[in-house]
N, C-alpha and C positions, 0 to 999 in steps of 0.2 A: 397294602394299598389303602390310602386314605379315602374316606367318603366325601371329603371336601376338596374344592379346587383351591388354587393359590389365593383367590379373592375371598375365600370363606364361604362360597355358595356350595350347595350340595352337588356332588358330581353326578353326571348323567347315569341313571340306572341304580343309584344308591338308594337304599331304604333305611330311614332312621329307625333306631331301636324302638322308640316310643313315638307315636304320632297318630294322626286321625285314621290312617289306614289300619292300625291295630285296634283302635277304640273309636269306631265311627259314631257311637252313641254320644260322644262328647262334642261332635261337630257343631251342634246347635246350642250348646250350653251357654257360652259366653255372651253372644249378642243379645240374649233374652234377659240377662240379669237386670233386675229393676224394671223390666217392661213386661212382666208375665201377664198382668191384668190387661194391659193394652193389647197384647198379641192375642190372648184368649177372646177378648171382646170383639176384636176385628174378625177373628175366625168365625165366631158365632153370629155376628151380624150378617154375614154372607150366606147363612144357612136358612132353609125354609123350616116351617113348623115341625114337619115330620123328622127332619134331621135333628132338630133341637130335642124332640122327645127321645130319640135314640141316645143322644148324649146324656140326657137326664137319667136314663135307665142305667147308666154306668155307675151312678151313685158315688160310693166312696173311692172308686178308682180314679176319680178326677182330682186334680190338684186344687188347693185352696183358691188359687187365682181363678181357675176355671169355674169352680162352684160359685164364687162371688160374681163372676161375669154373667153366668146364667141367671142368678138371682136378680141382678141389676137389670138384665134384659126383660125378665118377667115383670119386674116392678115398672119398667118404662112402658111396657105394653098394656098394663092395666090402667085404663083411663079413670076408673073409679077410685084409685088409690091417690091420696093427696100428695104423695111424694112422686107421682108420675113424672111431672115436668123436671124436677131436680135430677131424677135418675136418668132421664133422657139426655139432659144437658151434660151429666157426668160422662155418659157413654160417648156422646159425640165429641166432647172435649178431649177425651183420652184417645179416641180412634181417629178422628179427623183433624184434631188440633183446635186450639182456641182461635176464634176470629181475631184479626188484628183490630186494634182500637186506636183511633187517631186521638191525640191529645188536643183538647180545645182549651185555649186560654180563656179564663173568665176574669172579669173585672175591667178596670180602665187601663188603657194602654197609654203610657206617656209618650208624647212625640219626641223624636230625637232633637238634640240641640245642634243646630248647624251654624257654624261660624264662617262668614264669607268675608274675605279681605280682597278689596279691589286694588289691583296693581296696574299702574299706568306710567306714562312718561313723567319724569321729574319736571316740575315747573321751572321755567327759565327766569333767572334773576334779571330785573330791569336795570 
């Protein structure tokens, strides 16, 4: 008995040999590729100070993206740090997205050339 239907879909009740049911730890691997810092920063921005301290206590168990996100959050919260504003902007740009910027034309604008041709009845010959 085949585990596929005639159209190529899995038959009802069939279990693939390899899949997320066998390796559930791979379930969240692919959507995060290239967005690890963004996801870590989003997670930590929703935490209060006590939860952040708990995360910091994990130390080396955190991934590099998580450590960088925590350091950037700490820098953004420190108003005495000269990089405070740039760290805050980096966090917000990566978690909330950059604001849309409207393009404004500068300089003089040339008026369009308009050609008008009047069409009327032909004159009658005398």
